[in-house]
N, C-alpha and C positions, 0 to 999 in steps of 0.2 A: 671859458664858455663864451660863445658869441651869440648875442641876442639881437638879431638884425631887425631894425624897424626902418621903413622907408621914410626919409626926411627930405627928399629932393635929390636929383641926380648927382650934383657936385658934392653934397654932404655925404651921400651914400658911397661914392667912389672914395672919398677921404676916409670914411669910417672903415670900409673894407680894407683899404690900403694900410691903414694903421694896424688893424688886426693882423693882417698877413705879415707885416714887418715884425711885430712882436712875436708871432708864431715862429718866424724864421730865426729870430734871436734865440728863442728857447730850443728850437730844433738843433741849431748849430752848437749851442752850449752842451746839450745832451750828447750829440755825436762826438764832440771833442773829448768828453769825459768817458764815454762808454762805447762809442761806435768804432767799427773797423775803419781803417784809413780810406778804403775804397768808397765807403758811404759818404765820408766827408768830401771827397773829391767829386762825387756825383752831385751832392747838394750844392757845392760851389759852382759847378758847371751849369746846373739848372738855374741858379740865381743870376748868372751872367747872361743867360739867354731869355729869361722871363723876369720882368720886373713885377713888383707887387701891384703897381698901378695897372699893368697889362692884365694881370690875373684878376684884379677887381673888375675891370671892364668886361672880361670874359664871364665872370660870375653874374654880373648884371645882364649880360646878353643871354645867358642861360635862363635866368629868371624871366626875362621878357619872352623868350621862346616858349616857356611853359605857362605864359600868361599869368604870372604871379608877381609882376612888377608893374606898378602903376605909373611910373614916370618915364 
């Protein structure tokens, strides 16, 4: 579970990035054990085109657009 609390822009980017990195490790492990090979390939392709930091910045941008991010 991810309990997001705003702590400042840099800290928030780091927190979200760390969460996403851990999520991707769990997802990759699950897919390697139980997933069809095409899903593993799709996940690998997605991770090479989108970094966790990029996704964290997108998440903060979405929060800002919805006016629920204070920094």
